[in-house]
All heavy atoms as atom14 arrays in JSON, in Angstrom:
{
  "sequence": "MAIAIPYPAAFEEISMRERFVVVRDTLIVLGLQVVFRATMILRRLNY",
  "atom14_mask": [
    [1, 1, 1, 1, 1, 1, 1, 1, 0, 0, 0, 0, 0, 0],
    [1, 1, 1, 1, 1, 0, 0, 0, 0, 0, 0, 0, 0, 0],
    [1, 1, 1, 1, 1, 1, 1, 1, 0, 0, 0, 0, 0, 0],
    [1, 1, 1, 1, 1, 0, 0, 0, 0, 0, 0, 0, 0, 0],
    [1, 1, 1, 1, 1, 1, 1, 1, 0, 0, 0, 0, 0, 0],
    [1, 1, 1, 1, 1, 1, 1, 0, 0, 0, 0, 0, 0, 0],
    [1, 1, 1, 1, 1, 1, 1, 1, 1, 1, 1, 1, 0, 0],
    [1, 1, 1, 1, 1, 1, 1, 0, 0, 0, 0, 0, 0, 0],
    [1, 1, 1, 1, 1, 0, 0, 0, 0, 0, 0, 0, 0, 0],
    [1, 1, 1, 1, 1, 0, 0, 0, 0, 0, 0, 0, 0, 0],
    [1, 1, 1, 1, 1, 1, 1, 1, 1, 1, 1, 0, 0, 0],
    [1, 1, 1, 1, 1, 1, 1, 1, 1, 0, 0, 0, 0, 0],
    [1, 1, 1, 1, 1, 1, 1, 1, 1, 0, 0, 0, 0, 0],
    [1, 1, 1, 1, 1, 1, 1, 1, 0, 0, 0, 0, 0, 0],
    [1, 1, 1, 1, 1, 1, 0, 0, 0, 0, 0, 0, 0, 0],
    [1, 1, 1, 1, 1, 1, 1, 1, 0, 0, 0, 0, 0, 0],
    [1, 1, 1, 1, 1, 1, 1, 1, 1, 1, 1, 0, 0, 0],
    [1, 1, 1, 1, 1, 1, 1, 1, 1, 0, 0, 0, 0, 0],
    [1, 1, 1, 1, 1, 1, 1, 1, 1, 1, 1, 0, 0, 0],
    [1, 1, 1, 1, 1, 1, 1, 1, 1, 1, 1, 0, 0, 0],
    [1, 1, 1, 1, 1, 1, 1, 0, 0, 0, 0, 0, 0, 0],
    [1, 1, 1, 1, 1, 1, 1, 0, 0, 0, 0, 0, 0, 0],
    [1, 1, 1, 1, 1, 1, 1, 0, 0, 0, 0, 0, 0, 0],
    [1, 1, 1, 1, 1, 1, 1, 1, 1, 1, 1, 0, 0, 0],
    [1, 1, 1, 1, 1, 1, 1, 1, 0, 0, 0, 0, 0, 0],
    [1, 1, 1, 1, 1, 1, 1, 0, 0, 0, 0, 0, 0, 0],
    [1, 1, 1, 1, 1, 1, 1, 1, 0, 0, 0, 0, 0, 0],
    [1, 1, 1, 1, 1, 1, 1, 1, 0, 0, 0, 0, 0, 0],
    [1, 1, 1, 1, 1, 1, 1, 0, 0, 0, 0, 0, 0, 0],
    [1, 1, 1, 1, 1, 1, 1, 1, 0, 0, 0, 0, 0, 0],
    [1, 1, 1, 1, 0, 0, 0, 0, 0, 0, 0, 0, 0, 0],
    [1, 1, 1, 1, 1, 1, 1, 1, 0, 0, 0, 0, 0, 0],
    [1, 1, 1, 1, 1, 1, 1, 1, 1, 0, 0, 0, 0, 0],
    [1, 1, 1, 1, 1, 1, 1, 0, 0, 0, 0, 0, 0, 0],
    [1, 1, 1, 1, 1, 1, 1, 0, 0, 0, 0, 0, 0, 0],
    [1, 1, 1, 1, 1, 1, 1, 1, 1, 1, 1, 0, 0, 0],
    [1, 1, 1, 1, 1, 1, 1, 1, 1, 1, 1, 0, 0, 0],
    [1, 1, 1, 1, 1, 0, 0, 0, 0, 0, 0, 0, 0, 0],
    [1, 1, 1, 1, 1, 1, 1, 0, 0, 0, 0, 0, 0, 0],
    [1, 1, 1, 1, 1, 1, 1, 1, 0, 0, 0, 0, 0, 0],
    [1, 1, 1, 1, 1, 1, 1, 1, 0, 0, 0, 0, 0, 0],
    [1, 1, 1, 1, 1, 1, 1, 1, 0, 0, 0, 0, 0, 0],
    [1, 1, 1, 1, 1, 1, 1, 1, 1, 1, 1, 0, 0, 0],
    [1, 1, 1, 1, 1, 1, 1, 1, 1, 1, 1, 0, 0, 0],
    [1, 1, 1, 1, 1, 1, 1, 1, 0, 0, 0, 0, 0, 0],
    [1, 1, 1, 1, 1, 1, 1, 1, 0, 0, 0, 0, 0, 0],
    [1, 1, 1, 1, 1, 1, 1, 1, 1, 1, 1, 1, 0, 0]
  ],
  "atom14_positions": [
    [[20.73, -71.67, 21.39], [21.06, -72.63, 22.44], [20.86, -71.99, 23.81], [21.46, -70.98, 24.13], [22.53, -73.02, 22.33], [22.77, -74.38, 21.81], [24.55, -74.52, 21.69], [24.72, -76.15, 22.16], [0.0, 0.0, 0.0], [0.0, 0.0, 0.0], [0.0, 0.0, 0.0], [0.0, 0.0, 0.0], [0.0, 0.0, 0.0], [0.0, 0.0, 0.0]],
    [[20.02, -72.59, 24.58], [19.77, -72.09, 25.93], [20.67, -72.84, 26.9], [20.64, -74.06, 26.97], [18.32, -72.28, 26.32], [0.0, 0.0, 0.0], [0.0, 0.0, 0.0], [0.0, 0.0, 0.0], [0.0, 0.0, 0.0], [0.0, 0.0, 0.0], [0.0, 0.0, 0.0], [0.0, 0.0, 0.0], [0.0, 0.0, 0.0], [0.0, 0.0, 0.0]],
    [[21.47, -72.11, 27.62], [22.36, -72.72, 28.6], [21.79, -72.44, 29.99], [21.58, -71.28, 30.36], [23.78, -72.15, 28.49], [24.34, -72.44, 27.09], [24.68, -72.72, 29.57], [25.68, -71.77, 26.84], [0.0, 0.0, 0.0], [0.0, 0.0, 0.0], [0.0, 0.0, 0.0], [0.0, 0.0, 0.0], [0.0, 0.0, 0.0], [0.0, 0.0, 0.0]],
    [[21.53, -73.49, 30.73], [20.98, -73.35, 32.07], [22.08, -72.88, 33.02], [23.19, -73.39, 32.99], [20.4, -74.66, 32.55], [0.0, 0.0, 0.0], [0.0, 0.0, 0.0], [0.0, 0.0, 0.0], [0.0, 0.0, 0.0], [0.0, 0.0, 0.0], [0.0, 0.0, 0.0], [0.0, 0.0, 0.0], [0.0, 0.0, 0.0], [0.0, 0.0, 0.0]],
    [[21.75, -71.91, 33.84], [22.7, -71.42, 34.82], [22.63, -72.33, 36.04], [21.57, -72.46, 36.65], [22.39, -69.97, 35.23], [22.47, -69.06, 34.01], [23.33, -69.49, 36.33], [21.98, -67.66, 34.26], [0.0, 0.0, 0.0], [0.0, 0.0, 0.0], [0.0, 0.0, 0.0], [0.0, 0.0, 0.0], [0.0, 0.0, 0.0], [0.0, 0.0, 0.0]],
    [[23.72, -72.99, 36.38], [23.68, -73.89, 37.53], [23.58, -73.12, 38.84], [24.21, -72.07, 39.0], [25.0, -74.64, 37.44], [25.9, -73.71, 36.71], [25.03, -72.95, 35.75], [0.0, 0.0, 0.0], [0.0, 0.0, 0.0], [0.0, 0.0, 0.0], [0.0, 0.0, 0.0], [0.0, 0.0, 0.0], [0.0, 0.0, 0.0], [0.0, 0.0, 0.0]],
    [[22.74, -73.61, 39.73], [22.62, -73.0, 41.06], [23.82, -73.42, 41.9], [24.33, -74.52, 41.75], [21.33, -73.44, 41.74], [20.1, -72.88, 41.1], [19.22, -73.69, 40.41], [19.82, -71.52, 41.19], [18.09, -73.17, 39.82], [18.7, -70.99, 40.6], [17.83, -71.82, 39.92], [16.71, -71.3, 39.34], [0.0, 0.0, 0.0], [0.0, 0.0, 0.0]],
    [[24.23, -72.56, 42.82], [25.31, -72.97, 43.72], [24.86, -74.13, 44.6], [23.68, -74.35, 44.8], [25.59, -71.74, 44.56], [24.57, -70.73, 44.22], [23.81, -71.19, 43.03], [0.0, 0.0, 0.0], [0.0, 0.0, 0.0], [0.0, 0.0, 0.0], [0.0, 0.0, 0.0], [0.0, 0.0, 0.0], [0.0, 0.0, 0.0], [0.0, 0.0, 0.0]],
    [[25.81, -74.85, 45.12], [25.5, -76.03, 45.93], [24.68, -75.66, 47.16], [23.79, -76.41, 47.56], [26.79, -76.72, 46.36], [0.0, 0.0, 0.0], [0.0, 0.0, 0.0], [0.0, 0.0, 0.0], [0.0, 0.0, 0.0], [0.0, 0.0, 0.0], [0.0, 0.0, 0.0], [0.0, 0.0, 0.0], [0.0, 0.0, 0.0], [0.0, 0.0, 0.0]],
    [[24.95, -74.51, 47.74], [24.25, -74.11, 48.97], [23.26, -73.0, 48.64], [23.2, -71.96, 49.28], [25.25, -73.65, 50.01], [0.0, 0.0, 0.0], [0.0, 0.0, 0.0], [0.0, 0.0, 0.0], [0.0, 0.0, 0.0], [0.0, 0.0, 0.0], [0.0, 0.0, 0.0], [0.0, 0.0, 0.0], [0.0, 0.0, 0.0], [0.0, 0.0, 0.0]],
    [[22.42, -73.21, 47.62], [21.47, -72.18, 47.18], [20.53, -71.78, 48.3], [20.28, -70.61, 48.53], [20.69, -72.68, 45.97], [19.63, -71.71, 45.51], [19.99, -70.54, 44.89], [18.29, -71.97, 45.73], [19.03, -69.64, 44.47], [17.33, -71.08, 45.31], [17.69, -69.92, 44.68], [0.0, 0.0, 0.0], [0.0, 0.0, 0.0], [0.0, 0.0, 0.0]],
    [[19.99, -72.77, 49.03], [19.05, -72.45, 50.1], [19.76, -71.72, 51.25], [19.18, -70.86, 51.88], [18.37, -73.71, 50.62], [17.4, -74.29, 49.61], [16.59, -75.43, 50.17], [16.64, -75.64, 51.39], [15.9, -76.08, 49.39], [0.0, 0.0, 0.0], [0.0, 0.0, 0.0], [0.0, 0.0, 0.0], [0.0, 0.0, 0.0], [0.0, 0.0, 0.0]],
    [[21.01, -72.04, 51.5], [21.76, -71.36, 52.54], [21.96, -69.9, 52.18], [21.8, -69.01, 53.01], [23.11, -72.04, 52.75], [23.95, -71.38, 53.83], [25.3, -72.03, 53.99], [25.46, -73.19, 53.58], [26.19, -71.36, 54.52], [0.0, 0.0, 0.0], [0.0, 0.0, 0.0], [0.0, 0.0, 0.0], [0.0, 0.0, 0.0], [0.0, 0.0, 0.0]],
    [[22.27, -69.63, 50.93], [22.45, -68.25, 50.49], [21.12, -67.51, 50.58], [21.05, -66.38, 51.04], [23.0, -68.22, 49.04], [24.43, -68.76, 49.02], [22.96, -66.8, 48.49], [24.99, -68.96, 47.64], [0.0, 0.0, 0.0], [0.0, 0.0, 0.0], [0.0, 0.0, 0.0], [0.0, 0.0, 0.0], [0.0, 0.0, 0.0], [0.0, 0.0, 0.0]],
    [[20.04, -68.16, 50.19], [18.73, -67.54, 50.26], [18.37, -67.21, 51.7], [17.86, -66.12, 51.99], [17.68, -68.47, 49.65], [16.41, -67.9, 49.74], [0.0, 0.0, 0.0], [0.0, 0.0, 0.0], [0.0, 0.0, 0.0], [0.0, 0.0, 0.0], [0.0, 0.0, 0.0], [0.0, 0.0, 0.0], [0.0, 0.0, 0.0], [0.0, 0.0, 0.0]],
    [[18.64, -68.12, 52.62], [18.35, -67.87, 54.03], [19.22, -66.73, 54.56], [18.78, -65.91, 55.35], [18.57, -69.14, 54.86], [17.51, -70.19, 54.64], [15.86, -69.64, 55.07], [16.04, -69.52, 56.84], [0.0, 0.0, 0.0], [0.0, 0.0, 0.0], [0.0, 0.0, 0.0], [0.0, 0.0, 0.0], [0.0, 0.0, 0.0], [0.0, 0.0, 0.0]],
    [[20.47, -66.68, 54.11], [21.37, -65.61, 54.54], [20.84, -64.26, 54.05], [20.85, -63.28, 54.8], [22.77, -65.86, 54.0], [23.81, -64.92, 54.57], [25.19, -65.29, 54.11], [25.53, -66.65, 54.51], [26.37, -67.44, 53.86], [26.97, -67.02, 52.76], [26.62, -68.67, 54.29], [0.0, 0.0, 0.0], [0.0, 0.0, 0.0], [0.0, 0.0, 0.0]],
    [[20.37, -64.2, 52.81], [19.82, -62.96, 52.28], [18.56, -62.56, 53.04], [18.36, -61.39, 53.33], [19.51, -63.12, 50.79], [20.76, -63.18, 49.93], [20.44, -63.44, 48.48], [19.24, -63.61, 48.15], [21.38, -63.45, 47.67], [0.0, 0.0, 0.0], [0.0, 0.0, 0.0], [0.0, 0.0, 0.0], [0.0, 0.0, 0.0], [0.0, 0.0, 0.0]],
    [[17.73, -63.54, 53.38], [16.53, -63.24, 54.16], [16.9, -62.69, 55.53], [16.28, -61.76, 56.02], [15.67, -64.5, 54.34], [14.96, -64.92, 53.07], [14.12, -66.13, 53.32], [13.61, -66.67, 52.06], [13.08, -67.85, 51.93], [12.97, -68.65, 52.98], [12.63, -68.26, 50.75], [0.0, 0.0, 0.0], [0.0, 0.0, 0.0], [0.0, 0.0, 0.0]],
    [[17.93, -63.28, 56.15], [18.39, -62.81, 57.46], [18.86, -61.37, 57.36], [18.56, -60.55, 58.24], [19.5, -63.72, 58.0], [20.12, -63.2, 59.26], [19.43, -63.28, 60.46], [21.38, -62.64, 59.25], [20.0, -62.79, 61.63], [21.95, -62.15, 60.41], [21.26, -62.23, 61.6], [0.0, 0.0, 0.0], [0.0, 0.0, 0.0], [0.0, 0.0, 0.0]],
    [[19.59, -61.05, 56.31], [20.09, -59.68, 56.13], [18.93, -58.71, 55.96], [18.93, -57.63, 56.56], [21.05, -59.61, 54.92], [21.36, -58.17, 54.55], [22.33, -60.37, 55.22], [0.0, 0.0, 0.0], [0.0, 0.0, 0.0], [0.0, 0.0, 0.0], [0.0, 0.0, 0.0], [0.0, 0.0, 0.0], [0.0, 0.0, 0.0], [0.0, 0.0, 0.0]],
    [[17.91, -59.1, 55.21], [16.75, -58.23, 55.0], [16.02, -58.02, 56.31], [15.65, -56.9, 56.66], [15.81, -58.82, 53.93], [14.5, -58.07, 53.9], [16.48, -58.79, 52.56], [0.0, 0.0, 0.0], [0.0, 0.0, 0.0], [0.0, 0.0, 0.0], [0.0, 0.0, 0.0], [0.0, 0.0, 0.0], [0.0, 0.0, 0.0], [0.0, 0.0, 0.0]],
    [[15.82, -59.1, 57.08], [15.12, -58.98, 58.37], [15.94, -58.11, 59.32], [15.38, -57.25, 60.02], [14.86, -60.38, 58.97], [14.38, -60.27, 60.41], [13.85, -61.13, 58.12], [0.0, 0.0, 0.0], [0.0, 0.0, 0.0], [0.0, 0.0, 0.0], [0.0, 0.0, 0.0], [0.0, 0.0, 0.0], [0.0, 0.0, 0.0], [0.0, 0.0, 0.0]],
    [[17.25, -58.31, 59.35], [18.1, -57.51, 60.23], [18.02, -56.03, 59.89], [17.85, -55.19, 60.77], [19.55, -57.99, 60.11], [20.5, -57.25, 61.04], [21.94, -57.5, 60.67], [22.19, -56.88, 59.35], [23.26, -57.12, 58.61], [24.16, -57.97, 59.0], [23.42, -56.5, 57.45], [0.0, 0.0, 0.0], [0.0, 0.0, 0.0], [0.0, 0.0, 0.0]],
    [[18.12, -55.71, 58.6], [18.05, -54.31, 58.18], [16.69, -53.7, 58.51], [16.6, -52.55, 58.94], [18.34, -54.18, 56.69], [19.78, -54.53, 56.35], [20.61, -54.6, 57.28], [20.07, -54.73, 55.16], [0.0, 0.0, 0.0], [0.0, 0.0, 0.0], [0.0, 0.0, 0.0], [0.0, 0.0, 0.0], [0.0, 0.0, 0.0], [0.0, 0.0, 0.0]],
    [[15.63, -54.49, 58.33], [14.28, -54.0, 58.64], [14.16, -53.71, 60.13], [13.6, -52.67, 60.52], [13.23, -55.04, 58.22], [13.38, -55.3, 56.81], [11.83, -54.54, 58.5], [0.0, 0.0, 0.0], [0.0, 0.0, 0.0], [0.0, 0.0, 0.0], [0.0, 0.0, 0.0], [0.0, 0.0, 0.0], [0.0, 0.0, 0.0], [0.0, 0.0, 0.0]],
    [[14.68, -54.59, 60.97], [14.62, -54.36, 62.42], [15.42, -53.13, 62.84], [15.01, -52.4, 63.74], [15.1, -55.6, 63.17], [14.17, -56.81, 63.1], [14.81, -58.0, 63.81], [12.82, -56.49, 63.72], [0.0, 0.0, 0.0], [0.0, 0.0, 0.0], [0.0, 0.0, 0.0], [0.0, 0.0, 0.0], [0.0, 0.0, 0.0], [0.0, 0.0, 0.0]],
    [[16.55, -52.9, 62.18], [17.35, -51.7, 62.48], [16.57, -50.45, 62.15], [16.51, -49.5, 62.94], [18.7, -51.75, 61.72], [19.6, -52.83, 62.3], [19.39, -50.39, 61.76], [20.84, -53.1, 61.49], [0.0, 0.0, 0.0], [0.0, 0.0, 0.0], [0.0, 0.0, 0.0], [0.0, 0.0, 0.0], [0.0, 0.0, 0.0], [0.0, 0.0, 0.0]],
    [[15.93, -50.43, 60.98], [15.15, -49.26, 60.57], [13.98, -49.04, 61.52], [13.71, -47.92, 61.94], [14.67, -49.41, 59.11], [13.68, -48.32, 58.76], [15.86, -49.38, 58.16], [0.0, 0.0, 0.0], [0.0, 0.0, 0.0], [0.0, 0.0, 0.0], [0.0, 0.0, 0.0], [0.0, 0.0, 0.0], [0.0, 0.0, 0.0], [0.0, 0.0, 0.0]],
    [[13.28, -50.12, 61.88], [12.16, -49.98, 62.8], [12.62, -49.48, 64.16], [11.94, -48.66, 64.8], [11.42, -51.32, 62.94], [10.61, -51.75, 61.72], [10.02, -53.13, 61.95], [9.53, -50.75, 61.4], [0.0, 0.0, 0.0], [0.0, 0.0, 0.0], [0.0, 0.0, 0.0], [0.0, 0.0, 0.0], [0.0, 0.0, 0.0], [0.0, 0.0, 0.0]],
    [[13.76, -49.96, 64.63], [14.3, -49.49, 65.9], [14.63, -48.01, 65.86], [14.33, -47.28, 66.81], [0.0, 0.0, 0.0], [0.0, 0.0, 0.0], [0.0, 0.0, 0.0], [0.0, 0.0, 0.0], [0.0, 0.0, 0.0], [0.0, 0.0, 0.0], [0.0, 0.0, 0.0], [0.0, 0.0, 0.0], [0.0, 0.0, 0.0], [0.0, 0.0, 0.0]],
    [[15.22, -47.56, 64.77], [15.52, -46.13, 64.64], [14.24, -45.3, 64.61], [14.18, -44.21, 65.19], [16.35, -45.88, 63.37], [17.78, -46.4, 63.42], [18.44, -46.26, 62.06], [18.58, -45.67, 64.47], [0.0, 0.0, 0.0], [0.0, 0.0, 0.0], [0.0, 0.0, 0.0], [0.0, 0.0, 0.0], [0.0, 0.0, 0.0], [0.0, 0.0, 0.0]],
    [[13.22, -45.82, 63.94], [11.94, -45.12, 63.9], [11.33, -45.0, 65.29], [10.79, -43.96, 65.65], [10.96, -45.86, 62.97], [11.2, -45.6, 61.51], [10.77, -44.2, 61.12], [9.72, -43.72, 61.53], [11.58, -43.55, 60.31], [0.0, 0.0, 0.0], [0.0, 0.0, 0.0], [0.0, 0.0, 0.0], [0.0, 0.0, 0.0], [0.0, 0.0, 0.0]],
    [[11.41, -46.07, 66.08], [10.87, -46.04, 67.44], [11.6, -44.99, 68.27], [10.97, -44.2, 68.98], [10.96, -47.44, 68.09], [10.7, -47.36, 69.58], [9.98, -48.39, 67.42], [0.0, 0.0, 0.0], [0.0, 0.0, 0.0], [0.0, 0.0, 0.0], [0.0, 0.0, 0.0], [0.0, 0.0, 0.0], [0.0, 0.0, 0.0], [0.0, 0.0, 0.0]],
    [[12.92, -44.95, 68.18], [13.7, -43.97, 68.95], [13.34, -42.56, 68.5], [13.12, -41.66, 69.33], [15.21, -44.23, 68.77], [16.04, -43.09, 69.34], [15.58, -45.55, 69.44], [0.0, 0.0, 0.0], [0.0, 0.0, 0.0], [0.0, 0.0, 0.0], [0.0, 0.0, 0.0], [0.0, 0.0, 0.0], [0.0, 0.0, 0.0], [0.0, 0.0, 0.0]],
    [[13.26, -42.33, 67.21], [12.95, -41.0, 66.69], [11.56, -40.56, 67.14], [11.37, -39.43, 67.62], [13.04, -40.98, 65.16], [12.67, -39.67, 64.56], [13.54, -38.6, 64.63], [11.45, -39.51, 63.93], [13.19, -37.37, 64.07], [11.1, -38.29, 63.37], [11.97, -37.22, 63.44], [0.0, 0.0, 0.0], [0.0, 0.0, 0.0], [0.0, 0.0, 0.0]],
    [[10.57, -41.44, 67.0], [9.2, -41.07, 67.38], [9.07, -40.87, 68.88], [8.35, -39.98, 69.32], [8.22, -42.12, 66.87], [8.1, -42.1, 65.35], [7.16, -43.15, 64.83], [7.21, -43.22, 63.4], [6.41, -42.5, 62.59], [5.53, -41.68, 63.12], [6.52, -42.61, 61.29], [0.0, 0.0, 0.0], [0.0, 0.0, 0.0], [0.0, 0.0, 0.0]],
    [[9.76, -41.69, 69.67], [9.72, -41.5, 71.13], [10.33, -40.15, 71.5], [9.81, -39.45, 72.38], [10.46, -42.64, 71.81], [0.0, 0.0, 0.0], [0.0, 0.0, 0.0], [0.0, 0.0, 0.0], [0.0, 0.0, 0.0], [0.0, 0.0, 0.0], [0.0, 0.0, 0.0], [0.0, 0.0, 0.0], [0.0, 0.0, 0.0], [0.0, 0.0, 0.0]],
    [[11.4, -39.78, 70.83], [12.02, -38.48, 71.09], [11.06, -37.35, 70.76], [10.93, -36.39, 71.53], [13.32, -38.33, 70.25], [14.19, -39.41, 70.55], [14.0, -37.02, 70.53], [0.0, 0.0, 0.0], [0.0, 0.0, 0.0], [0.0, 0.0, 0.0], [0.0, 0.0, 0.0], [0.0, 0.0, 0.0], [0.0, 0.0, 0.0], [0.0, 0.0, 0.0]],
    [[10.37, -37.47, 69.64], [9.43, -36.42, 69.25], [8.26, -36.33, 70.24], [7.81, -35.23, 70.59], [8.91, -36.66, 67.83], [10.0, -36.59, 66.76], [10.97, -35.07, 66.81], [9.77, -33.9, 66.25], [0.0, 0.0, 0.0], [0.0, 0.0, 0.0], [0.0, 0.0, 0.0], [0.0, 0.0, 0.0], [0.0, 0.0, 0.0], [0.0, 0.0, 0.0]],
    [[7.77, -37.47, 70.71], [6.67, -37.47, 71.67], [7.12, -36.85, 72.99], [6.4, -36.04, 73.59], [6.13, -38.9, 71.88], [5.39, -39.36, 70.61], [5.22, -38.97, 73.09], [5.02, -40.84, 70.63], [0.0, 0.0, 0.0], [0.0, 0.0, 0.0], [0.0, 0.0, 0.0], [0.0, 0.0, 0.0], [0.0, 0.0, 0.0], [0.0, 0.0, 0.0]],
    [[8.32, -37.2, 73.43], [8.82, -36.63, 74.68], [9.05, -35.12, 74.56], [8.83, -34.38, 75.51], [10.11, -37.34, 75.11], [9.92, -38.78, 75.59], [11.26, -39.43, 75.86], [9.05, -38.82, 76.83], [0.0, 0.0, 0.0], [0.0, 0.0, 0.0], [0.0, 0.0, 0.0], [0.0, 0.0, 0.0], [0.0, 0.0, 0.0], [0.0, 0.0, 0.0]],
    [[9.49, -34.66, 73.39], [9.64, -33.22, 73.19], [8.29, -32.53, 73.26], [8.15, -31.43, 73.79], [10.29, -32.92, 71.84], [11.77, -33.12, 71.83], [12.34, -32.7, 70.5], [13.78, -32.93, 70.45], [14.51, -32.7, 69.39], [13.97, -32.24, 68.28], [15.79, -32.93, 69.42], [0.0, 0.0, 0.0], [0.0, 0.0, 0.0], [0.0, 0.0, 0.0]],
    [[7.28, -33.17, 72.67], [5.94, -32.58, 72.69], [5.42, -32.48, 74.12], [4.67, -31.57, 74.46], [4.99, -33.44, 71.84], [3.62, -32.82, 71.7], [2.76, -33.63, 70.77], [3.32, -33.58, 69.41], [2.93, -34.38, 68.44], [2.01, -35.3, 68.65], [3.48, -34.29, 67.23], [0.0, 0.0, 0.0], [0.0, 0.0, 0.0], [0.0, 0.0, 0.0]],
    [[5.81, -33.45, 74.96], [5.37, -33.45, 76.36], [6.32, -32.66, 77.26], [6.16, -32.66, 78.49], [5.27, -34.89, 76.88], [4.22, -35.76, 76.17], [4.33, -37.19, 76.67], [2.83, -35.21, 76.39], [0.0, 0.0, 0.0], [0.0, 0.0, 0.0], [0.0, 0.0, 0.0], [0.0, 0.0, 0.0], [0.0, 0.0, 0.0], [0.0, 0.0, 0.0]],
    [[7.31, -31.99, 76.66], [8.28, -31.15, 77.39], [9.11, -31.92, 78.41], [9.31, -31.45, 79.53], [7.58, -29.95, 78.06], [7.05, -28.98, 77.06], [7.65, -28.76, 76.0], [5.91, -28.39, 77.36], [0.0, 0.0, 0.0], [0.0, 0.0, 0.0], [0.0, 0.0, 0.0], [0.0, 0.0, 0.0], [0.0, 0.0, 0.0], [0.0, 0.0, 0.0]],
    [[9.57, -33.09, 78.03], [10.47, -33.83, 78.92], [11.89, -33.65, 78.46], [12.21, -33.51, 77.36], [10.14, -35.33, 78.93], [8.99, -35.65, 79.84], [7.77, -36.04, 79.32], [9.13, -35.59, 81.22], [6.71, -36.35, 80.15], [8.09, -35.91, 82.05], [6.89, -36.27, 81.52], [5.86, -36.59, 82.35], [0.0, 0.0, 0.0], [0.0, 0.0, 0.0]]
  ]
}
């Protein structure tokens, strides 16, 4: 017997929330990378 798992009422809302979390985390990582690389470039230029 196969029992279908019912989706929550706000399935699309949860999906959008998860997408937002993934985008937010990605932007945080990219921001940290930019700061780190800028620091390394400035060190190379002796600033």
